[in-house]
C-alpha distance (Angstrom), angle and dihedral (degrees) to the residues before:
residue distance angle dihedral
M1 . . .
H2 3.76 . .
A3 3.82 124.4 .
S4 3.83 89.2 -117.3
N5 3.83 90.6 65.5
S6 3.68 118.6 115.7
L7 3.79 120.7 -94.1
S8 3.86 89.6 -124.4
C9 3.82 89.2 78.9
L10 3.88 88.0 69.9
K11 3.75 121.4 94.2
G12 3.85 109.3 -102.8
V13 3.72 95.8 20.4
G14 3.87 106.2 108.2
P15 3.77 127.6 176.2
R16 3.88 93.5 -85.6
K17 3.82 95.0 50.7
A18 3.88 90.8 41.8
S19 3.81 90.2 54.2
I20 3.69 94.3 46.7
L21 3.83 91.6 50.7
N22 3.79 88.8 44.6
E23 3.74 90.4 58.2
A24 3.79 88.4 53.0
G25 3.89 89.6 56.2
I26 3.86 94.7 -100.1
A27 3.83 103.6 120.1
T28 3.79 103.4 140.1
I29 3.73 139.0 34.5
E30 3.84 89.9 -105.1
D31 3.87 87.3 54.3
L32 3.79 87.1 52.8
F33 3.73 94.2 52.1
D34 3.76 90.0 50.7
C35 3.92 90.8 52.1
F36 3.76 92.8 99.9
P37 3.82 120.5 -164.4
R38 3.90 115.4 -95.8
R39 3.84 93.1 -141.3
Y40 3.87 140.9 -19.9
L41 3.68 136.2 -120.7
D42 3.81 105.2 -131.3
R43 3.89 114.6 168.0
R44 3.76 91.9 -138.4
A45 3.92 91.3 55.3
M46 3.83 95.0 51.3
K47 3.79 121.4 102.8
R48 3.82 124.9 -142.0
I49 3.87 115.0 -127.7
R50 3.84 92.0 -118.5
T51 3.80 91.8 56.7
L52 3.85 96.3 50.9
R53 3.86 117.0 123.7
E54 3.82 131.0 -158.1
G55 3.84 114.6 -87.7
E56 3.86 97.4 8.8
T57 3.92 119.6 129.9
V58 3.80 107.3 -136.2
T59 3.78 145.2 152.6
V60 3.79 120.4 -117.0
V61 3.90 128.7 -172.0
G62 3.73 121.1 -157.4
R63 3.70 149.1 118.0
V64 3.78 126.0 -81.0
L65 3.82 110.4 -113.3
K66 3.72 99.8 -174.4
T67 3.87 142.2 -26.1
H68 3.83 134.1 -143.7
V69 3.75 139.6 -177.7
E70 3.79 116.1 -139.0
G71 3.75 129.8 -163.7
N72 3.83 124.2 8.8
N73 3.82 133.9 -73.1
R74 3.71 96.0 -96.1
G75 3.74 95.1 99.3
N76 3.84 102.9 -73.3
A77 3.83 98.4 76.6
R78 3.83 117.8 125.1
F79 3.82 131.3 -173.1
K80 3.85 117.5 -136.5
A81 3.88 130.5 -168.5
W82 3.76 130.1 178.3
L83 3.79 117.0 -142.3
S84 3.85 124.3 -163.2
D85 3.75 131.6 -165.8
D86 3.90 96.3 176.4
T87 3.83 91.4 -97.9
G88 3.69 98.7 70.8
V89 3.84 145.3 -36.1
L90 3.87 123.9 -91.1
E91 3.89 117.8 -157.0
L92 3.74 114.0 -138.3
T93 3.90 123.1 -163.1
W94 3.76 130.7 -174.6
F95 3.89 118.1 -173.3
R96 3.72 94.4 -171.9
G97 3.77 134.9 49.4
V98 3.79 93.8 27.1
R99 3.83 96.5 162.7
Y100 3.92 91.5 47.2
F101 3.96 93.2 48.7
S102 3.84 91.4 48.2
R103 3.70 87.7 58.2
V104 3.79 99.5 47.0
I105 3.85 104.8 31.6
I106 3.70 100.6 72.7
P107 3.96 125.8 177.1
G108 3.78 110.3 -110.2
E109 3.81 94.5 30.6
E110 3.75 124.3 116.8
F111 3.80 119.1 -123.0
A112 3.75 142.7 175.0
V113 3.77 113.6 -140.7
H114 3.82 129.4 -170.4
G115 3.78 129.1 -167.5
K116 3.70 149.3 93.9
V117 3.81 117.4 -52.7
N118 3.75 125.2 -136.2
F119 3.77 130.8 170.1
F120 3.81 135.0 -132.8
G121 3.70 104.1 -165.9
H122 3.75 103.7 -46.5
Q123 3.89 93.9 -26.8
A124 3.80 114.7 108.9
R125 3.71 113.8 -141.9
M126 3.86 145.9 -178.0
Q127 3.68 128.7 -166.4
H128 3.65 120.5 -149.5
P129 3.77 95.8 -12.2
D130 3.89 121.3 -172.8
Y131 3.84 105.2 -112.7
D132 3.85 143.0 -168.5
R133 3.73 127.3 -161.3
L134 3.81 110.5 -128.7
S135 3.83 101.0 -175.6
L136 3.61 128.8 88.1
T137 3.78 125.1 -97.8
I138 3.78 120.3 -139.2
H139 3.81 90.4 -104.9
D140 3.79 89.8 51.4
R141 3.78 92.3 51.5
R142 3.85 89.2 51.6
E143 3.79 89.6 53.3
G144 3.84 88.6 51.3
E145 3.77 93.9 -123.0
Q146 3.84 122.8 165.5
S147 3.78 111.0 -115.1
D148 3.87 120.4 -119.2
I149 3.70 91.7 -119.9
E150 3.77 89.7 58.1
L151 3.87 89.8 49.9
Y152 3.78 90.0 46.4
Q153 3.86 90.6 52.5
T154 3.79 92.7 48.6
G155 3.68 90.4 57.2
K156 3.74 103.4 -106.9
I157 3.85 124.7 145.1
I158 3.94 104.5 -116.3
S159 3.85 116.8 -154.1
L160 3.67 112.5 -136.6
Y161 3.91 117.0 -158.3
P162 3.74 133.0 -154.7
T163 3.74 115.0 -103.9
T164 3.80 129.3 -165.0
E165 3.84 126.0 -136.3
A166 3.76 89.5 -101.2
M167 3.81 92.1 53.0
R168 3.85 91.3 48.6
E169 4.02 90.7 47.3
A170 3.90 85.7 53.4
S171 3.86 91.1 47.1
M172 3.79 91.0 -116.8
T173 3.85 99.1 157.5
S174 3.76 130.2 -168.0
R175 3.81 85.2 -103.6
Q176 3.79 91.8 58.5
I177 3.76 92.0 50.9
R178 3.75 87.7 50.4
T179 3.84 89.7 52.6
I180 3.72 91.9 51.6
M181 3.87 90.0 47.4
A182 3.85 91.1 52.7
R183 3.85 91.2 50.1
A184 3.99 90.5 50.2
F185 3.88 87.3 49.8
E186 3.76 89.7 56.9
V187 3.82 95.8 47.3
F188 3.79 99.5 36.2
P189 3.66 115.8 10.3
P190 3.96 109.9 -152.3
G191 3.73 125.6 -123.2
R192 3.97 99.4 38.5
T193 3.72 88.2 131.6
E194 3.87 114.7 50.8
N195 3.76 121.0 -139.0
L196 3.80 95.7 -159.7
S197 3.84 130.8 63.0
T198 3.84 119.9 -106.8
S199 3.76 90.3 -115.8
I200 3.74 94.3 54.6
I201 3.78 94.3 47.8
A202 3.73 90.2 49.5
S203 3.72 98.7 46.3
N204 3.77 93.6 48.2
G205 3.76 98.4 42.4
L206 3.81 96.0 -118.2
L207 3.81 130.8 166.4
P208 3.77 116.2 -114.6
L209 3.79 106.7 -97.8
D210 3.88 96.8 -113.5
Q211 3.72 91.8 52.6
A212 3.84 91.1 47.1
Y213 3.86 91.4 53.5
R214 3.83 88.9 48.5
D215 3.74 96.2 53.5
I216 3.78 99.2 37.8
H217 3.87 91.2 57.1
F218 4.00 98.3 29.1
P219 3.74 104.7 21.5
S220 3.90 114.0 -155.2
S221 3.86 90.0 -164.3
P222 3.86 141.1 -10.5
E223 3.88 89.2 -103.8
M224 3.74 92.7 53.2
L225 3.71 93.1 46.2
Q226 3.80 89.5 55.3
R227 3.70 90.6 52.5
A228 3.75 92.6 48.6
M229 3.66 92.7 51.3
Y230 3.76 92.4 48.8
R231 3.88 90.4 51.6
M232 3.79 92.0 51.1
K233 3.86 94.8 43.7
W234 3.91 90.9 47.0
T235 3.74 92.5 49.2
E236 3.76 95.3 49.6
L237 3.79 94.9 46.4
F238 3.91 89.1 45.1
F239 3.71 91.7 58.3
A240 3.81 92.9 44.1
Q241 3.76 90.7 52.2
L242 3.76 92.1 40.3
L243 4.00 85.0 63.0
F244 3.79 89.4 56.3
A245 3.89 93.4 41.4
L246 3.90 89.2 54.4
R247 3.79 93.0 45.5
H248 3.88 92.0 47.1
N249 3.67 90.6 50.5
D250 3.86 91.2 47.8
I251 3.71 93.0 51.8
R252 3.79 92.8 46.7
R253 3.81 94.2 47.7
H254 3.76 110.0 29.5
R255 3.79 112.5 19.6
T256 3.81 120.9 78.5
A257 3.78 131.3 -164.6
V258 3.70 133.7 -175.3
K259 3.70 113.8 -76.3
L260 3.74 113.8 -125.7
T261 3.77 93.0 -155.2
H262 3.83 105.6 172.4
S263 3.79 142.1 32.7
G264 3.77 111.2 -142.0
A265 3.83 143.1 162.3
V266 3.84 95.2 -31.2
T267 3.66 97.5 52.4
E268 3.83 91.4 43.0
K269 3.85 91.6 50.7
L270 3.78 93.6 45.6
Y271 3.78 90.2 54.2
A272 3.76 93.6 47.8
S273 3.82 92.0 46.7
I274 3.87 98.0 56.7
P275 3.76 109.8 100.6
Y276 3.89 94.3 -145.3
D277 3.69 141.4 43.3
L278 3.82 119.0 -95.4
T279 3.73 114.0 -120.3
D280 3.72 118.7 -110.7
A281 3.85 89.1 -109.6
Q282 3.81 90.1 55.2
K283 3.86 92.8 46.0
N284 3.90 89.0 50.8
A285 3.95 91.3 51.4
V286 3.81 89.6 48.1
R287 3.86 88.2 52.8
E288 3.82 93.4 46.5
I289 3.97 90.8 50.9
Y290 3.82 93.9 45.1
R291 3.83 89.1 53.7
D292 3.72 89.3 52.6
L293 3.82 95.0 47.0
R294 3.77 91.7 51.8
S295 3.81 96.4 46.0
G296 3.80 99.5 82.4
S297 3.77 91.6 -126.5
P298 3.74 120.7 100.5
M299 3.77 113.7 -90.8
N300 3.78 114.5 -124.1
R301 3.77 105.3 176.9
L302 3.72 136.7 152.4
L303 3.74 117.7 -150.8
Q304 3.72 112.2 -162.3
G305 3.71 129.4 178.4
D306 3.66 139.3 149.7
V307 3.89 123.8 -91.2
G308 3.85 109.2 -66.6
S309 3.82 94.9 10.0
G310 3.85 91.2 126.5
K311 3.78 104.4 -105.7
T312 3.82 94.5 150.2
I313 3.81 95.7 62.6
V314 3.83 89.5 49.6
A315 3.90 88.2 53.0
M316 3.91 89.5 48.5
F317 3.88 90.3 58.2
S318 3.83 89.9 52.0
M319 3.94 86.6 52.5
A320 3.82 90.8 45.7
L321 3.84 88.3 54.9
A322 3.75 92.4 49.3
A323 3.86 90.2 50.8
D324 3.66 90.7 49.1
N325 3.74 87.9 59.5
G326 3.70 97.1 46.2
F327 3.87 99.7 -101.6
Q328 3.81 133.0 123.3
S329 3.85 124.4 -125.1
A330 3.88 128.0 -148.4
F331 3.67 118.9 -153.1
M332 3.89 115.7 -165.9
A333 3.85 120.4 -164.9
P334 3.79 126.4 -174.4
T335 3.85 100.1 -125.4
E336 3.68 132.8 37.3
I337 3.76 92.8 -126.2
L338 3.81 90.0 56.1
A339 3.84 93.3 44.9
V340 4.01 86.8 52.4
Q341 3.81 89.9 48.9
H342 3.80 92.4 51.3
Y343 3.75 90.2 45.2
L344 3.67 95.1 54.2
V345 3.81 94.5 45.9
M346 3.71 92.9 47.4
K347 3.66 95.7 45.4
R348 3.73 89.9 53.5
Y349 3.97 90.8 55.2
F350 3.75 101.6 34.1
L351 3.85 103.3 40.7
P352 3.94 92.9 66.9
L353 3.93 85.2 50.9
G354 3.82 91.2 58.5
L355 3.82 95.2 -106.0
R356 3.91 121.6 134.4
V357 3.71 117.9 -139.7
G358 3.84 127.1 -164.0
L359 3.77 133.2 -166.4
V360 3.93 121.9 -143.2
T361 3.79 116.1 -170.9
G362 3.80 133.1 154.9
K363 3.87 95.8 -115.7
Q364 3.82 98.9 51.1
R365 3.76 122.7 127.2
K366 3.84 111.0 -99.7
K367 3.79 96.4 -118.0
E368 3.84 92.5 48.6
R369 3.80 90.7 47.2
Q370 3.79 94.3 47.7
A371 3.74 91.9 52.5
V372 3.91 92.1 51.8
L373 3.86 90.3 47.3
S374 3.96 91.2 49.1
G375 3.85 88.9 50.4
L376 3.93 92.0 51.4
A377 3.84 93.5 46.8
S378 3.83 93.4 47.6
G379 3.86 95.2 43.0
E380 3.88 93.5 -117.0
L381 3.70 89.5 120.4
N382 3.83 116.1 65.1
I383 3.87 98.5 -171.4
A384 3.78 133.5 33.3
L385 3.68 120.8 -161.0
G386 3.89 124.0 -176.7
T387 3.70 150.2 106.1
H388 3.87 125.9 -84.1
A389 3.80 85.0 -53.2
L390 3.78 85.1 87.6
I391 3.77 91.0 73.7
E392 3.80 98.6 47.3
E393 3.79 120.8 117.8
G394 3.81 112.4 -86.3
V395 3.90 94.8 37.1
C396 3.78 104.1 113.3
Y397 3.86 130.6 169.6
A398 3.80 130.0 -145.3
S399 3.90 96.3 -144.8
L400 3.78 111.5 -9.4
G401 3.72 107.8 -179.2
L402 3.91 102.2 155.9
V403 3.78 130.3 51.8
I404 3.83 118.5 -170.8
I405 3.86 117.5 -172.8
D406 3.87 113.7 -170.0
E407 3.74 121.5 -155.4
Q408 3.80 84.9 6.0
H409 3.80 93.9 -174.9
R410 3.81 89.7 67.5
F411 3.81 91.9 63.6
G412 3.74 123.9 77.3
V413 3.78 118.6 -113.8
M414 3.84 90.5 -113.8
Q415 3.85 92.3 51.4
R416 3.82 90.9 54.2
K417 3.80 90.0 46.7
A418 3.86 90.0 51.6
L419 3.90 90.9 54.2
L420 3.79 93.0 49.9
E421 3.92 90.0 53.0
K422 3.72 90.1 63.8
A423 3.79 88.1 81.1
V424 3.85 139.4 21.4
N425 3.71 111.8 -94.4
P426 3.81 95.8 -31.6
H427 3.79 124.4 -169.8
V428 3.79 107.1 -97.9
L429 3.85 128.0 -154.6
L430 3.76 117.2 -175.9
M431 3.73 118.2 -165.1
T432 3.77 132.4 -164.0
A433 3.79 134.4 177.9
T434 3.73 90.5 -168.5
P435 3.95 99.5 83.5
I436 3.81 114.6 -134.5
P437 3.75 121.5 -142.6
R438 3.76 113.7 -118.2
T439 3.71 88.6 -114.0
L440 3.83 90.9 61.1
A441 3.82 93.8 36.9
M442 3.72 90.6 57.4
G443 3.91 93.7 41.2
V444 4.03 97.7 42.3
F445 3.81 99.0 28.5
G446 3.78 99.1 29.2
D447 3.75 92.0 146.7
L448 3.72 100.6 41.4
D449 3.77 127.8 96.5
V450 3.81 108.8 -124.0
S451 3.83 129.5 -147.3
V452 3.82 114.6 -172.5
I453 3.85 125.7 -160.7
R454 3.73 105.2 -161.3
Q455 3.79 98.6 153.2
M456 3.81 117.3 87.0
P457 3.84 122.5 -140.5
A458 3.84 116.1 -95.3
G459 3.88 117.4 -91.0
R460 3.84 97.8 36.2
S461 3.85 115.3 133.8
P462 3.85 119.6 -148.5
V463 3.82 115.6 -107.1
K464 3.84 117.5 -119.1
T465 3.86 108.4 -138.2
V466 3.82 119.4 -151.8
L467 3.79 129.5 -171.1
R468 3.88 114.3 -147.6
Q469 3.90 134.8 172.9
E470 3.68 118.5 -122.0
N471 3.79 90.3 -108.3
E472 3.85 88.5 65.1
R473 3.81 93.2 58.8
E474 3.80 91.9 110.4
K475 3.84 92.2 62.6
V476 3.73 89.4 48.6
H477 3.82 90.7 53.7
D478 3.84 89.1 48.9
F479 3.88 90.2 55.0
L480 3.78 89.0 48.0
R481 3.86 91.3 51.5
T482 3.83 91.2 48.7
S483 3.82 92.5 48.9
I484 3.88 90.6 50.4
A485 3.74 90.1 50.5
E486 3.78 88.4 56.3
G487 3.81 86.8 56.6
R488 3.78 100.1 -98.3
Q489 3.80 129.5 122.9
G490 3.81 132.7 -140.0
Y491 3.88 146.2 -164.8
I492 3.73 132.5 -129.1
V493 3.72 114.3 -161.5
Y494 3.84 130.6 -164.0
P495 3.88 126.5 -163.0
L496 3.76 118.3 -105.1
V497 3.86 114.9 -175.7
E498 3.82 126.3 173.8
E499 3.77 95.7 -118.8
S500 3.74 95.6 60.6
E501 3.88 100.2 18.5
K502 3.87 98.0 139.7
I503 3.77 92.7 47.2
D504 3.79 94.4 46.5
L505 3.77 92.7 46.1
K506 3.78 90.8 50.1
A507 3.79 90.9 49.3
A508 3.92 90.0 49.8
V509 3.86 92.8 51.2
E510 3.92 92.4 44.3
S511 3.93 91.0 49.3
F512 3.96 88.5 49.0
E513 3.71 87.6 56.2
E514 3.72 94.5 49.9
L515 3.85 91.6 45.0
S516 3.83 91.5 51.3
T517 3.86 97.2 45.3
E518 3.70 107.4 28.1
I519 3.80 112.8 20.2
F520 3.88 103.9 30.2
P521 3.80 103.4 15.2
D522 3.87 89.9 148.3
L523 3.83 94.3 54.0
R524 3.76 132.9 79.5
L525 3.89 111.8 -117.0
G526 3.71 131.1 -175.0
L527 3.81 128.0 -157.8
I528 3.80 125.2 -146.0
H529 3.73 131.5 173.6
G530 3.93 139.7 145.9
Q531 3.81 96.3 -92.7
M532 3.83 91.9 65.4
T533 3.78 119.5 96.7
P534 3.89 118.5 -108.7
D535 3.72 91.5 -105.9
Q536 3.80 93.2 51.8
K537 3.88 90.6 47.7
E538 3.67 93.2 49.4
D539 3.85 94.1 47.8
V540 3.78 89.4 54.8
M541 3.75 93.9 44.6
E542 3.84 92.5 47.3
R543 3.73 92.1 51.4
F544 3.82 91.0 49.9
R545 3.79 90.9 47.9
K546 3.87 89.5 53.0
G547 3.71 91.6 49.6
E548 3.76 96.3 -113.3
L549 3.87 89.8 124.0
H550 3.76 122.4 58.8
L551 3.83 95.8 -162.7
L552 3.86 133.6 24.7
V553 3.87 109.7 -152.7
G554 3.77 116.3 -170.3
T555 3.81 154.0 113.9
T556 3.79 125.1 -83.9
V557 3.82 94.4 -66.4
I558 3.80 83.8 102.1
E559 3.84 91.4 55.5
V560 3.80 96.5 108.1
G561 3.86 135.4 16.1
V562 3.72 101.2 26.0
D563 3.81 111.2 125.1
V564 3.85 118.5 -178.9
P565 3.83 109.3 148.0
N566 3.91 90.9 -165.4
A567 3.83 91.9 60.8
T568 3.84 105.4 95.7
V569 3.92 103.7 161.1
M570 3.85 127.0 66.5
V571 3.90 117.6 -178.1
I572 3.82 113.6 -168.5
E573 3.78 111.7 -162.4
H574 3.80 117.4 -151.3
A575 3.79 90.9 6.1
E576 3.82 92.2 175.6
R577 3.89 86.6 72.1
F578 3.87 95.6 59.2
G579 3.79 125.0 87.3
L580 3.84 116.0 -120.5
A581 3.80 95.5 -108.5
Q582 3.82 88.7 52.6
L583 3.77 93.5 50.4
H584 3.74 89.7 49.6
Q585 3.66 91.9 50.2
L586 3.72 93.9 48.9
R587 3.80 91.3 51.2
G588 3.75 87.4 55.0
R589 3.76 92.6 67.4
V590 3.81 86.2 74.1
G591 3.84 130.4 53.6
R592 3.82 90.1 49.1
G593 3.66 97.2 126.1
E594 3.91 138.8 39.0
H595 3.91 95.0 -80.2
R596 3.73 123.5 95.6
S597 3.80 111.8 -101.8
T598 3.80 137.0 -158.9
C599 3.80 134.0 -158.7
F600 3.78 116.8 -158.2
M601 3.86 118.8 -161.5
L602 3.78 114.3 -162.7
Y603 3.68 119.4 -163.0
A604 3.80 141.5 -179.9
R605 3.76 119.3 -169.1
M606 3.85 118.1 -7.8
T607 3.79 137.8 -152.2
D608 3.71 120.6 -148.0
D609 3.78 91.4 -98.3
A610 3.76 93.6 49.0
R611 3.87 91.1 50.9
E612 3.87 90.4 50.8
R613 3.80 89.5 49.5
L614 3.90 94.8 50.5
E615 3.74 93.5 41.4
A616 3.85 89.3 52.3
M617 3.87 89.0 53.0
V618 3.78 91.4 52.9
S619 3.78 93.0 46.0
T620 3.87 100.4 52.5
T621 3.85 142.0 14.7
D622 3.75 90.2 -164.4
G623 3.77 109.1 117.5
F624 3.76 92.2 -156.9
V625 3.71 94.0 56.2
I626 3.77 89.7 43.9
S627 3.84 90.5 54.7
E628 3.75 90.2 52.8
I629 3.79 93.6 56.0
D630 3.78 90.7 41.0
A631 3.93 89.0 56.1
R632 3.61 91.6 47.6
I633 3.82 93.8 51.9
R634 3.88 98.6 37.8
G635 3.70 105.3 29.5
A636 3.83 125.0 -121.3
G637 3.67 108.6 -87.6
N638 3.83 130.7 -115.4
I639 3.73 104.4 -56.2
L640 3.73 97.9 -165.7
G641 3.84 103.7 33.5
K642 3.70 145.0 34.7
E643 3.82 103.9 -67.5
Q644 3.86 115.2 89.7
S645 3.74 105.2 -177.4
G646 3.77 143.4 32.6
T647 3.84 130.2 52.4
L648 3.79 94.9 -53.7
S649 3.73 104.8 97.7
G650 3.82 96.4 165.5
L651 3.78 83.9 -104.4
K652 3.77 122.9 111.4
I653 3.77 101.2 -160.4
A654 3.84 110.3 -3.9
D655 3.74 122.6 86.1
I656 3.78 118.1 -154.7
N657 3.71 91.6 -159.7
T658 3.85 93.6 60.4
D659 3.83 105.4 16.8
F660 3.85 98.0 66.7
A661 3.84 95.4 129.0
I662 3.75 91.2 51.2
M663 3.90 90.4 48.1
Q664 3.73 92.0 51.7
S665 3.82 91.3 53.5
A666 3.82 92.5 44.8
R667 3.82 92.8 43.8
K668 3.87 92.0 52.5
A669 3.75 90.4 48.7
A670 3.80 94.1 48.6
F671 3.80 94.1 46.5
D672 3.82 92.6 46.1
L673 3.77 92.0 50.6
V674 3.83 93.0 53.6
V675 3.83 89.0 48.0
E676 3.86 88.3 56.8
D677 3.84 100.2 36.7
P678 3.91 110.1 15.6
R679 3.67 96.1 -176.0
L680 3.84 97.1 35.1
E681 3.88 88.4 -119.4
R682 3.75 100.7 143.7
A683 3.72 118.1 106.4
E684 3.88 93.0 -123.1
N685 3.87 90.7 58.5
G686 3.84 94.5 49.0
M687 3.77 92.6 108.3
I688 3.80 91.7 49.3
R689 3.83 91.1 50.5
S690 3.79 90.8 46.5
H691 3.91 94.8 49.8
Y692 3.82 90.7 43.8
L693 3.80 96.3 52.9
R694 3.72 93.3 43.4
H695 3.96 97.8 48.5
Y696 3.86 108.9 17.6
H697 3.76 112.3 24.0
E698 3.78 94.7 80.6
R699 3.82 89.8 58.5
F700 3.85 92.5 56.5
T701 3.88 96.2 97.4
L702 3.82 94.2 53.1
A703 3.88 95.3 44.5
D704 3.90 82.5 48.7
V705 3.79 89.4 69.6
G706 3.75 93.0 41.0
């Protein structure tokens, strides 16, 4: 047998089960071995019901006393069960899947439940807990299996496996997966072939692979389980970082880019025209970028800084250096309004320096667009600004040397790749105003050089963030009116999400009408949203910038790039519907001048996640702290593939949010190895090369565009 064999060769896995497992990504025996338990039942880690405390997340084992369906089937039904462990009773509630839970949660059965505890009076409760059935089914009894509850009572550590909806519908329990796993171990024990060299295993104190597999699926003790998990996490992170190490080495040794050797008149005039001093952090970022641009190797740098820290002017200095050396720059922004904003700012600075700037967007008039494309192809235009329209077929550049991608996380990997293909090994500067914790920066951008601007320009005032319920909206409007009477301006923002875009847009437009005619009839209000033409948006924005409008009402098109120092009040409606990064970006639209600024977040009903987001916003204005909380809530995104958010990180067992120390160790080993053996050609590294080529090499091109 071979680990690539189908699961259907195992006893007890018929065509139906094999098909269901295949849908879950478990097609071979090797896939099965790499289906790691989601958690473990260890008697010492269980909590008794009488010891539960408010807010803690725990696992409880007990017997179902009774069940009950409340409400009706018109959308407000809920399923309830009461679990007892002889020390007390825990009330369980599920608001979705009522019909399903009423079939599987049966009085008299033993269950393990895992979730967050809250109390109503003295009654301990869990809402939508994760659960595992520990009692035997009739089929299990016929097979003569030992129940999980018996194993648990005898002190064993029980592996609990993730199950999909299809598995649960087919009554494929965690126990059945464990049984299939045990049969696979008998026929083809995993880990016979190592994937790390003897020296790496010894120097890092790692378990042998076969032993790690055994103890991660069938733990012999809590200590051995911890060692097994460390080995698996370390190995996974090692190969992820090895990919980055090989790519980093490849760029430094083999790829060449144009050398931007000298700064000349454009750079000098730009520096002289700025009406303020750059911060030390900005100057340092410019120095790091210039060093890359002069090196002869393609720059691959991430410039990250908090909202309003001055990243754009740093990017402009890199464009000035490109122009001094006869090369074009392309600057891609995620939204049309942001592209227009950057275009206006850069035109104002660059035109007096003799540089020509062009704008490329999807909604341009044909004649205007054609003139810009002609200028880029001939070299008449030095700088192109635009949205994803910059990467469309027919957009050609005479001498593109520098690519800048603003808010890069908002573009798909393939979109970024398409822009890079407009030139041969261009210098690349990625920018983000959503600060990334160093854990994520190392995991997601392991092969990038990173410049951080954490210092804010002088004269900025901190923004006060206030959380208010919807029924307090009138007080917020009074605050707005007072601020406007003092000569200030403000924003009111409504959510706009893809799933309900038409409804959200209609609600925003109707709210604007109400605000204009009933609430602030004596004030001048402007409306801005994504369905407007570029000219309409720019007209509204220009009037707001000049102070002709008191209030700007709109959707999240004003999330980034809007810079009006006189605007000091931000009101975010239905704040519970926004992501943490969005909330932080919106708040960053105020506090951009010397006047004291306030951000109001109005909310209706909140989930636990929404409450955590909003409380984080109130507690700090530091974008780096915000980003760490956001990563913990949302997950990090797929670091080696196309997905960029959610719990899938491209990693099966490691977590780049929590396993930073392991990542540091694995990263050092990977980069040291590539220094010693750049092509992994030595005999002792044969198994590393083989495992890398089989599992990671195909992902190289996507990691390449970060």
